[in-house]
C-alpha positions in Angstrom: 0.0 0.0 0.0 1.1 3.5 -0.6 0.7 6.2 1.9 -1.2 9.5 1.6 -0.9 12.8 3.4 -4.1 14.2 4.8 -5.4 17.7 5.0 -3.9 18.0 8.5 -0.5 18.5 6.9 1.3 21.6 8.2 3.9 21.6 5.4 6.7 21.4 7.9 8.9 19.5 5.4 10.0 16.8 7.9 8.7 13.9 5.7 10.2 14.8 2.4 13.9 14.2 3.2 13.0 11.1 5.3 11.7 9.2 2.3 14.2 6.8 0.8 12.3 6.6 -2.5 11.9 10.4 -3.0 8.2 9.8 -3.2 7.2 12.9 -1.3 7.0 16.3 -3.0 5.7 19.8 -2.3 2.1 20.1 -3.4 -0.3 23.0 -3.4 -0.9 23.5 -0.5 -0.1 20.1 1.0 2.7 17.7 0.5 1.9 14.7 -1.7 3.1 11.1 -1.9 3.6 9.6 -5.3 1.9 6.1 -4.9 4.0 4.8 -7.7 7.2 5.5 -5.7 5.9 4.8 -2.1 6.8 1.4 -0.7 6.0 2.3 2.9 9.8 2.0 3.3 9.7 -1.8 2.5 13.2 -2.7 1.4 14.8 0.3 3.2 13.5 0.5 6.7 11.3 -1.5 9.2 8.6 1.1 9.2 7.6 4.2 7.2 10.0 6.9 8.0 7.7 9.7 7.0 5.2 8.6 9.6 7.9 8.5 12.2 9.0 12.1 11.7 5.6 13.7 11.0 4.7 16.0 13.9 1.1 16.4 12.6 0.4 12.7 12.4 -1.2 13.2 9.0 0.1 10.3 7.0 -2.1 7.2 6.6 -2.6 4.3 4.2 -3.9 5.2 0.8 -6.9 2.9 0.2 -6.6 3.3 -3.6 -3.2 1.5 -3.7 -3.4 -1.8 -1.9 -0.2 -3.9 -2.3 1.3 -6.9 -0.7 4.7 -6.8 1.0 6.1 -8.7 -1.9 4.8 -6.2 -4.4 6.2 -3.3 -2.3 9.6 -5.1 -2.2 9.5 -5.5 -6.0 8.7 -1.8 -6.4 11.5 -0.9 -4.1 14.0 -3.1 -6.1 12.8 -1.6 -9.4 13.2 2.0 -8.1 16.7 1.3 -6.9 18.0 -0.9 -9.7 
């Protein structure tokens, strides 16, 4: 599953540099997560780094992008090939 940033985002920029896949970018007005690049940190870390650093607790699962851990690992491997 990819993650999504909710409307509670304060645009603090803590999440963007924490993402190992460079899936987070500045949106208008909120930050956005590219679901095609988000692996929930599978392959890089034990848990999503953006969620760990987010002071607003505004990052949740994107229900439109349901993926298995195996699919997330494959996506990570493809991104970092």
